[in-house]
ZATIKE-41055 format. One line per 4 residues: their letters; for each residue x, y, z of C-alpha. Coordinates in pm, whole numbers. Layout:
% residues N
a) X:Y:Z ~ ...
***
This chain:
% residues 119
mgrg) 526:-2033:326 ~ 425:-1739:99 ~ 677:-1531:-151 ~ 618:-1254:58
rili) 394:-1052:285 ~ 192:-763:175 ~ -23:-508:342 ~ -306:-330:157
ldde) -457:-55:288 ~ -777:63:103 ~ -1101:210:201 ~ -1276:18:-109
mevr) -1393:-295:3 ~ -1363:-400:-346 ~ -1038:-306:-430 ~ -907:-509:-125
dflk) -1083:-803:-183 ~ -973:-835:-556 ~ -608:-740:-462 ~ -605:-964:-194
dffe) -725:-1271:-386 ~ -512:-1116:-688 ~ -212:-1152:-496 ~ -290:-1450:-284
drgf) -313:-1632:-648 ~ 59:-1538:-675 ~ 167:-1706:-359 ~ 177:-1385:-141
dvvt) 31:-1375:221 ~ -189:-1080:226 ~ -378:-880:503 ~ -580:-592:443
aadg) -724:-266:629 ~ -1004:-56:544 ~ -822:259:642 ~ -522:421:766
legc) -555:377:1110 ~ -622:37:1116 ~ -324:-35:852 ~ -125:133:1093
aifk) -212:-53:1389 ~ -195:-405:1188 ~ 161:-267:1042 ~ 312:-208:1403
agsf) 192:-546:1511 ~ 335:-761:1229 ~ 608:-766:967 ~ 525:-707:605
dlvl) 778:-709:261 ~ 533:-442:99 ~ 246:-243:153 ~ 23:-121:-87
cdmm) -150:203:46 ~ -450:432:-85 ~ -358:783:-62 ~ -744:907:33
mprm) -891:693:298 ~ -1118:790:607 ~ -1023:831:963 ~ -651:868:832
lgle) -519:974:484 ~ -258:754:311 ~ 24:1004:340 ~ -46:1024:728
alrv) -30:639:713 ~ 284:680:498 ~ 455:899:772 ~ 364:654:1042
iket) 478:401:867 ~ 808:542:771 ~ 875:655:1104 ~ 822:269:1244
rpdq) 1031:139:965 ~ 1245:352:742 ~ 1318:79:499 ~ 976:-35:467
rvim) 860:-46:57 ~ 568:115:15 ~ 369:167:-297 ~ 100:449:-304
mtgv) -209:443:-501 ~ -382:724:-603 ~ -711:794:-784 ~ -613:1177:-754
keks) -367:1284:-996 ~ -261:1590:-765 ~ 130:1643:-816 ~ 130:1813:-456
miek) 31:1489:-326 ~ 225:1288:-505 ~ 555:1500:-401 ~ 467:1514:-36
aerl) 485:1102:-58 ~ 815:1117:-224 ~ 955:1314:81 ~ 794:1060:300
gcrl) 997:813:133 ~ 760:669:-134 ~ 942:626:-439 ~ 658:428:-628
yltk) 313:525:-688 ~ 10:404:-926 ~ -265:599:-1040 ~ -612:433:-1019
plsl) -777:291:-1199 ~ -537:54:-1171 ~ -337:-151:-1484 ~ -281:-494:-1310
sele) -9:-585:-1527 ~ 194:-232:-1407 ~ 97:-308:-1059 ~ 208:-682:-1090
rrve) 543:-562:-1236 ~ 594:-276:-980 ~ 514:-544:-701 ~ 740:-815:-825
ecf) 1025:-547:-848 ~ 981:-488:-503 ~ 1092:-875:-431
***
């Protein structure tokens, strides 16, 4: 059994695969999704300790995925990741219940520290 279960939503395959390997090497069980729509379907069908969600994805933006996730499980821990340092998007994420966000390119030490804080 792993240290916890993480769902990663990111449309960039390289980012998804890297983060999956990074956290699996640290003992976590990891599931990935290529966009918000796929991620929400996986989320509703499973149980996750933490969701890492990119803000900008095709088919369903990260903010919409965050809304669905929080409506499904209001206490779900979510870390939003964004390459867009747009204050209005961050404020919307906070209003939807996200308390943690990281900007891309990701600092692995910061990401690891933030994830550890969630467990």
